[in-house]
N, C-alpha and C positions, 0 to 999 in steps of 0.2 A: 279663759281664752281657749282651752282645749275643747270644751263643749261647743263653743261658737264655731271653731274650725270643723269639728265633726258634723255639726248640723249644716253648715254651709256646703260641705262636700256632698252630703246626702241630698240636699235640695238641688244641687247642680246635677246629680245623677237622675233626679226626678224631672229634670227639664227646666228648672229655673235658669234664667239667663243672667249674664254678667252685668247687664245694665240695669237690672231691677234694684230698687232702692235698698232692699234687705241685703243683697249681695255686695253692693258698694259699701254699705255701712259695716258689714261683717269684715270685709277686707281691710277697711280703715281701722277697725278695732284690733284685728290680728296684728297689724303693723305697729300698734302701740306696745306690743310685747314681742320684740324680735328675738331671734335666737341669741343666747349668750351662755356660753359653756360654764362660766364661773357662777352662774345663778342656779345651780342644781341641774342644769341641762335637761330640761323637760322634753326629752326626745319623742315621747308619745305625742305630745302636743305638736312638736315640730313636724312630725310625720303627717298628721291630719291637716295641719295648716299648709304644708307643702302641696298635698293633694288638692286642697281647695284653691290655693293661690295659683297653682298651675292652670286650673280651669278658668280662673278669673282673668289670667293673662295681663297684658298691658304693664303699666308702671308698677302696679302692686306686685305682680309676679317678679318683675326684674329686681325690685327692691328686696323682696323676701328671699329670692333665690341667691342673690349676691351675699346677703348676710348669712344665710344658712351654709352655703359652700365655704365661706370664710371660716366660720366657727368649726365646722366639721373637719375640714382639711387641717386646720391648725391644731386640732386635738386628737387626731388619729395617730396611733403609735407608729413610729418608724424604726424602732429597734428590734433586733432579732427576738424571737419568742412571742412577742406581742404584735409584731408588725401587721398593719392593716386593721387592727381592732380599735375599739374605743372602750374606755373605762365606764362601768355603770355609775351613774350620777344621781338619778332621782329615785323615788320610791319604787317605780315600776321596773326600771332597769336593774335596780339592786335585787329585786325579786327574780327577775329573769336571768341575771348575770351577764357576763361578757358576750356570750353568743347572741342573746336577745338584743343587747345594746348595739352590737355590730350589725345585726340584721336590720334594725330600725334605721340606723344611720345610713346604711347602704341603700335601703329602699327609698329613703328621702332624697339621696343624691341622684338616683336614677329614675325618678318619676316620669320624666319625659320620654323614656324608652318603653314604658308600660301602658301609658294612657294616651288616647287621642284627645285633642282639645275640642271642646264643643264649639260650634259656630255661633253666630249671633242669635240664632233661634234656639240654641240649646241642643242642637242635634249633633251627633257624633258620626 
């Protein structure tokens, strides 16, 4: 799923449009593996899927973003000392530690502030 999300985002950057069959199928595939914190929280995948689904827009984006925000907000620390951070969960975040994990989760939550959505022709 991570490789699909990465490839989908790169193809979008190269001008592929959201109505192309490969984009629709990729979005459908990504939605079969929604964010779930208790399953090792593969936030590297979530980040790239968020980038791709944001460009895809429509129901795919709404469904993905809703699931992502729910999982991330429910698992963000609220207590002093760790407040605002997330615990490392998967192999990549355990390598990078709490700072890496918190950065990836934060970047996923604020994707709409950093990227413009491509129009129907793939132009930004």
